[in-house]
C-alpha positions in Angstrom: 42.3 -36.5 -8.8 39.1 -34.5 -9.3 37.2 -36.9 -7.0 39.8 -36.2 -4.2 39.3 -32.5 -4.7 35.5 -32.9 -4.6 35.7 -35.0 -1.4 38.0 -32.5 0.3 35.7 -29.6 -0.7 32.7 -31.5 0.6 34.5 -32.1 4.0 35.4 -28.4 4.2 31.8 -27.4 3.3 30.4 -29.8 6.0 32.8 -28.6 8.7 32.1 -25.0 7.9 28.3 -25.6 8.0 28.7 -27.3 11.4 30.7 -24.4 12.7 28.2 -21.8 11.5 25.3 -23.8 13.0 27.0 -24.2 16.4 27.8 -20.5 16.4 24.1 -19.6 15.7 22.9 -22.0 18.5 25.4 -20.5 20.9 24.2 -17.0 20.1 20.6 -18.0 20.5 21.0 -19.8 23.8 23.7 -17.8 25.7 21.3 -15.0 26.7 18.6 -17.3 28.1 19.2 -18.4 31.7 16.9 -21.4 31.5 18.4 -22.8 28.3 22.0 -22.1 29.0 22.4 -25.5 30.7 21.3 -27.2 27.5 23.9 -25.5 25.4 26.3 -28.5 25.1 23.5 -30.9 24.2 22.0 -28.4 21.7 25.4 -27.9 20.0 25.9 -31.7 19.8 22.5 -32.3 18.3 23.0 -29.4 15.9 26.4 -30.8 14.8 25.0 -34.2 14.2 22.0 -33.0 12.2 24.1 -30.6 10.1 26.7 -33.3 9.4 24.0 -35.8 8.4 22.1 -33.4 6.2 25.0 -31.5 4.5 27.4 -34.4 4.5 24.8 -36.8 3.1 23.8 -34.3 0.4 27.4 -33.7 -0.6 28.1 -37.5 -0.6 25.1 -38.2 -2.9 26.2 -35.4 -5.3 29.8 -36.7 -5.5 28.6 -40.3 -6.0 26.3 -39.2 -8.8 29.0 -37.2 -10.6 31.7 -39.8 -10.3 29.8 -43.0 -11.3 
C-alpha cells in the first residue's frame, strides 16, 4: 500500500516538474524571434531530460526504501 502511494507521488512529482520546466522554456523562448521556431523541439528535449533526471531519482529512492 505504501509503495503504491510512493509511486503515485513520484509520478505526480515528475509530471509537475516536466510542466514547470516546459513553462520556463516557453517563457524563455517566446520573446526571441530566432528561437521561436525551435520551441517544440526545446520543449520535447526539456521534457525528456526532466523525466529522466527526476523520474530516475524518484525511482532509485523508492527502490532503496522498499527493498
